[in-house]
C-alpha positions, 0 to 999 in steps of 0.5 A: 768754120767754128764749132758754134757756127757749125751747130747753128748752120746744122740747126737751120738745116734741121728745119729744112729737113723737117720741111722735107719730112712734112712734104713726104708725109703730105705726099703719102697722105699720112694720118695724124698718128703717123706724123707724130711717129715720123717726127718722133723718129726724126727727133730721136735720130737727130738727137743721136747725131748730135749726141754722137758728134759730142761723145763719139759713141760709134764710129763708122771707121775708114769707110765713113771717112772715105764717103765724107771725103768723096762727098766734099770733093764732089761738092768742091767740083760743084762749087767750081762749076762742074755741073756733072761732077757726080757723074764724072766721079761715079762713072770714072774709069777704074772707079768700081764704087759706081754707087757713089754716083747717086750717093754724092748726088744726094749728099754733096749739095748741102756741102756745096751750099753750106760748106764742109760741116760734117753734121749735115750729111749725117742729118740727111741720113737721119731724115732718110731713116725717118722716111723708112719708118713711113715706108714700113707703116705704109706696107704694114697698113696695106697688108693689114691695117693702120694699127699694124702699121703704127706698131711696125713703124714704132719698132722701126723707130726705136730699133737701136741699130737702125737709129745708129745706121740713121746717124752715120754715113754708111749707105745701108739706110739709104739702101733700106729706103729704096728697098722698102720703097720697091717692096711697097710699090710691088705690094700696091701692084699686087693689091690691084693698083695697075698704073703706069705711074706705079710701074715707073716708081717700081723701075726708078726705086729698083734702079736706085737700090741696085745702083747702091749695092749691085749684089741686091739684084739677086733679092730684087729678082726673087721679089719680082719673080715671085710677084710675077708668078702670083700676079699672072697665075700659078700655071704654065704662063706664070711659071714661064714669066717667073722663070724668065724674070729670074734668068734676067736678073741672074744674067744681069748679075753674071754680066756685072760680077762674072766669075765672082758668083761662081762657087769657088769665088763665093767660098773664097770670099766667105773664108776671107770674111770669116778669118780669125778676128773679133766678131768672126763666126763659123771660122774655117767652115766653108763649102767646096761642092754644090752639096756642101753649099746646100748644107751650109746655106741654112746654117749660114742664113741662121747665123747671119740672121741671129748673130751676135750670140753670147760668145760674141760679147767682147766689149760694150758695143757687142753687149748692146748688140746682143741685148738688142737681139735678146730684147727686141730682135728675137721676139720680132722674129717669133712674132713675124712667124705668126704675122705671116700666118695671119696675112695668109688667112686674108683674101689675096693675102698670099699674093701680097705677103709671099713676095716679101717672104721670098725677098727676105729669105733670098737675102738671108740665104744669099748673104749668109753664104758669104758673111762671116763677121758680126759687124758686116752681118748686122749691117747687111741683114738690116736690108731685110729686117723691115719685112720682119718688123712689118709682119710682127706689127701684123701679129701684134695688131691682130692679137690686140684686136682679138683681145679688145673684141673679147673685152667688148663682148664680155662687157656687153654680156655683163650689161645684158645680165644686169 
């Protein structure tokens, strides 16, 4: 297929995706401001996809090529009449990439219908990135107010690395979509909405998120264990339920990963990921005992959360990544601390926000134990960054409201005096 025809088909595909975004916003009963924000995010991500397809600004490397090839393979199977092609591939003996079951189910239909136009799955990922903007708004709106949601959604929309993740075929943005959905539905449950439909949505999004990256059993287990404790009560019954939930998820992890979650295996993985290479950090630093693991955990988590640092700048992309941290990410982290405190001051605020905090901290600590390279660290921490975006939105919204209130009081006093 010629490049011109491919771009024409891609343009038509964008119209179809726009309809899907409109449907998602309608289903979420989104206010008009959120429609503008979501379509602004979609336009930005679509623009990046087309820009990158011409300039080649960022390449996902061999993994992205492998994903694209697999999507095309399953699409060909569908074209040949193999109805359950994703199931056959995803669960095939010897195939450890079980996440491709959901991945190919979502991305192969476009190839099967339109042909192998490599822009199409990337445009789909741009749509998913726009869905995430909506999810972030919904969580912040539930925690605080509409203004906090718009600010948090705005941060999500413009955060440079998230724009990139929404334009490549790595699975991270799809994982973020499902994780943010799990968090949103959990917060709704904690806020008092107890329906079978909501419980079903929690289960479906949890299974989807875990199927894409099984390691996240740990962080979702931490989320649910904390939510169970706060929902049932901080008493013996709540502690027993919370502990049972935690044991269940740890058991599931052991059933899947076996000895891979043991101390020696974790240390070995960290040594391999932190081997001497461009972008590596804390090279040669690992742990050989539980005591050393506990000492290393906060160090690894802080590096995982905050890299790259100035000494990691070696080329244009690393320079952009560091500037992104300096201008956006570090201020967001600081604001999130204030936002966390703000939510705690609200009635039932702790029930809503503590599961989110435990979820994000579990992710930072867990991944921080094994990560050792800036590139993978940035991708993997993106799974938990949206919690910081949300709390930063709360902090900024509260302070804007206080400032506006002070101005109104001052204006009223001036009018009264005249």
